[in-house]
Structures are given as structure tokens and as C-alpha cells.
N, C-alpha and C positions, 0 to 999 in steps of 0.2 A: 610596453610590455617588458617584463624582466627576462634575462638571458635564458632561463630554463624553458621558455615557451618558444623557442625559436622555430619549431615545426609548424606550429600554429601561426605564428607571425608570417611565414612563407605563404601559407594558405591564404590568409587575410590579404597579403600583398597581391596574390593572384587574383583576388576578387576586386582589387581597386582600392582597397583601404590603405591609407597612410600610416605606416607602423614604424615606431622607433623601439629599438631593442637596446636597453641599457640598464645598468645597475644604479646610475645616477638618476632617480626619478625626478628629484627637484629641478635638475638642470633641463630635462625634457619638458616638464610641465611649464617652467618659465619661458622656455623658448618656443613653445607652441603658439601657432596662430589660429587655432581652432579649438573647440571643446576637447578636452582629454578624457579618455576612457582608460582607465588603468587596469591592466590584466595581469593578475598573479596566477602563474601555474606550478602546482606542485611545490616544491621547496621554495619558490618565488613568491608565494602568496603571503606568508607572514610579514615579508618586507612591504608589499603593496597594501595589506590592511593596516599595518602600522603608520604607514604614510598617510593613509585616509584617516586614520585616528587623530592624527597630529597636525595635518595641513588642511587648508581649504583650497578650493580653486578646481577640483575634479568635476567632471561632469557624470562620471559613473565608474563604479568598479566592478570587475568580473573575475571571479575565482574559479579556476578551472582545476578539478581534482586536487584541492588545496591540502597542504599538510598544516592543519590548525587542530587545536585541542590537545590530542596526545599522539605521538608517533614514536615508536620503538627505535626507529633508524636516525633519529635526530642527533646531530653532534651537540656539544654544550652549548656552542654559539647559537645555533638554530632552537635549541630548547628554550635558551633565555629569551630569545625574540619571540617564541610561541607564547612564553609566560606574559610577557609585556603586552601582547595582543590580548590574551585571554583576560588580563585584568585591566586592560585599557577601556576606554569608553565605547558604547555601541555606535554604530555607524549613522544614526539619526535619520536624516531625510535623503541621505545619499543613495541614489538608485544603485543596487547591488544585485548581481546575479551570481548564484552559486551553481556550477555544473558538476556532476559526479557521476560515476557508474555504480550500480548496486553491487557488482561483483568485483570491485576493486580490491585486490589483495594487498597491493603495496601500500596504499593509504586507504584502510577500512573506512566505510563511510560512518560507522558508529563513532569512531575516534574524531573524525572530523566534524560530525555533528555536534559533539562535545564543545568544540571551539566556535562553530557558527552560531550555536545557540546563544553563546555570550556576547557576540558582536552584532547580531541581528538588529537591524533599525527598522523604522517604519517602512521604508521602500526596499526591503530585502525580499528577493524571489529565489526560488531554488527549483532546479530541474534535475531529476535524478532519472537516468535512463536504465532500463533493465539490462543487465549484464555489464559490459565495459564500454565506457565512454570513447568514442572514435574521434579522431582529429575532425572528420567531415561533420559530425554531428556537433562537436563543440564550435567550429567555425559557423555552421548554420544558426546555432543558437546566439552566438556573439553578435552576428550580423542583425538578427532580428531585434535582439534586445537593444543594441546601440541605436537602431533606426527609430525604435519606439521611444526611448527616453531623451534623446537628444533633440 
């Protein structure tokens, strides 16, 4: 999991899930002794997607309230990465779950959908909750998805 998702990482650890929080995705994947489910949360999502677009070896990808597509708050570097993701390849057969809240005002779902529609592969699932996505709902969905696809 990328650093922005530390709250969710703590909840996953509490549920007994081994979690590595790092910006060095490649090092974590190479060192893993079990299937890797990469989780990208908020502004960490573009890096997670880009890694999945350019590398093999992931068991699954989970995007939690991801900043994809368009986002007014993006720095130049983040905007460039979002463009790379948007114009990169679809995710193919990689099991991918997108979690979002319908009332998210920080990352509007319509802006994110513009990005997820471009990367959507054959094994892409989405779960949009009414209102705001809570950490508890996100952790529940992450665990259900990971158990099902691994």
C-alpha cells in the first residue's frame, strides 16, 4: 500500500492482513513471499495504476477513492502521472476493485470515472457506496475482494 493509505493499512493489520506501506512498490513486490494486492488510495492511486500498467506480478489492484481522470487539486507532477495513466494501457485481466463514495467532494466520482473508464480491464469491478466511503466499509470490501480473487 502506498503511504497515503496508512489509516486503512492499520485497519487491515488489525484484521491480521500483512501490509507493507511504501513508495517503492517494486521493492515490496520483489521481496514478497506471497501474492501481492497493491492498494492505491487517493493521490497514491495513480502510482499504483501506473505500476500495474508497466509491470507484471501483481495478484490484484485495489483503488480507494482514487485521484484518476481529472482533479483540480493535482500538482504538476501528479497531473503528469495522471496523464500517463490515462493514456496508458487498460489493466487487462488483472483483478481490479474501485471503491468510492457517491458524495465525495474532495475527489468527485465523475472526475474519477473519466480515469477508471480508460483503464478498465476485463476483471474490473466497482463498488460505489451512497454518501462517503468510510474506512470500515473500505476495509470490509478490500478483505472480501482479496479473499475472492487470490
